[in-house]
C-alpha positions as CSV (number, residue, x, y, z in Angstrom):
1,M,0.5,-13.8,-4.2
2,E,-1.0,-15.7,-7.7
3,I,-2.1,-14.2,-10.5
4,D,-5.5,-12.7,-11.4
5,T,-6.1,-12.1,-7.9
6,S,-6.7,-9.0,-6.3
7,L,-5.0,-6.6,-3.1
8,I,-6.2,-3.9,-1.0
9,A,-3.6,-2.1,1.1
10,F,-4.7,-0.1,4.3
11,A,-2.5,2.5,5.9
12,N,-3.1,4.0,9.1
13,Y,-2.3,6.6,11.3
14,E,0.1,5.0,13.6
15,G,2.2,4.6,10.9
16,G,1.6,1.1,9.4
17,L,0.9,-1.3,6.5
18,S,-1.2,-4.1,5.8
19,G,-2.5,-5.4,2.6
20,F,-5.2,-8.3,1.8
21,S,-5.7,-10.3,-1.3
22,A,-8.8,-12.5,-2.9
23,P,-10.0,-14.2,-5.9
24,K,-11.7,-11.0,-7.3
25,A,-12.4,-7.0,-6.7
26,S,-15.8,-8.1,-6.0
27,L,-15.7,-10.8,-3.9
28,M,-13.3,-8.9,-1.3
29,C,-16.3,-8.3,1.1
30,S,-18.4,-11.5,0.1
31,P,-18.3,-13.7,3.4
32,L,-17.9,-16.8,1.2
33,T,-14.6,-15.5,0.2
34,T,-11.3,-16.3,2.2
35,I,-9.5,-13.5,2.6
36,K,-5.2,-14.0,2.3
37,Q,-3.2,-11.5,4.5
38,E,-0.5,-10.6,1.9
39,F,2.1,-8.1,4.4
40,S,1.5,-6.4,7.4
41,F,4.6,-4.4,8.5
42,Q,5.7,-0.6,10.5
43,V,6.4,1.8,7.4
44,S,6.8,4.9,9.4
45,N,7.0,6.6,12.5
46,A,4.5,9.0,11.7
47,S,1.5,8.8,10.0
48,L,0.3,7.6,7.1
49,T,-2.5,9.4,4.5
50,C,-2.2,7.4,1.2
51,S,-1.7,4.5,-0.6
52,A,-1.4,3.6,-4.5
53,I,-0.7,0.0,-6.5
54,K,0.5,-0.5,-9.9
55,D,0.8,-3.6,-10.6
56,N,3.6,-5.3,-8.1
57,L,4.2,-1.5,-6.8
58,L,3.4,-0.4,-4.1
59,A,3.6,4.2,-3.3
60,V,2.5,4.4,0.4
61,S,3.1,8.3,1.8
62,G,1.8,10.7,4.6
63,H,3.4,13.6,7.3
64,E,6.9,12.5,7.1
65,E,6.4,14.3,2.8
66,V,8.4,11.3,1.6
67,I,6.6,8.6,-0.4
68,K,7.9,5.7,0.3
69,L,7.6,2.6,-2.6
70,Y,7.5,-1.5,-1.9
71,D,7.7,-4.1,-4.0
72,L,4.8,-6.4,-3.5
73,K,6.6,-9.9,-5.1
74,T,9.4,-9.5,-2.5
75,K,7.4,-7.4,0.2
76,K,10.6,-5.1,0.1
77,S,11.2,-1.3,0.1
78,I,12.9,-0.1,-2.5
79,G,13.2,3.4,-2.1
80,D,11.8,6.9,-1.3
81,L,11.1,9.7,-3.8
82,S,11.8,13.5,-2.0
83,G,12.3,16.6,-2.4
84,S,11.5,20.3,-2.2
85,H,8.0,19.0,-1.6
86,K,7.1,21.1,2.0
87,G,3.8,19.2,3.8
88,S,2.3,16.4,4.4
89,V,1.3,14.0,1.2
90,Q,-2.7,13.6,1.1
91,C,-3.4,11.6,-1.7
92,L,-1.2,9.1,-4.6
93,A,-2.9,7.8,-8.0
94,A,-1.2,4.8,-10.5
95,T,-2.1,5.6,-13.8
96,T,-0.7,3.7,-16.6
């Protein structure tokens, strides 16, 4: 992915994750913009309900009660966050 591009990630109910980039977020839906698929892979066997991106870190979660972390530069898993949480994760937020 190039510098100064915007990335959007989609998590689905089948446990899949896809990411697409465009030159600017405001151009993501423009018919004249070339959107590039950056990644697409199976993250979970359960439904994914949320994702959040901060810099090169992508976090996704859902009904497995685990937050999975990915490095967007390498497009590889960098680990899981789990603990005493009970129930599916419904929301993730990335803050500064």
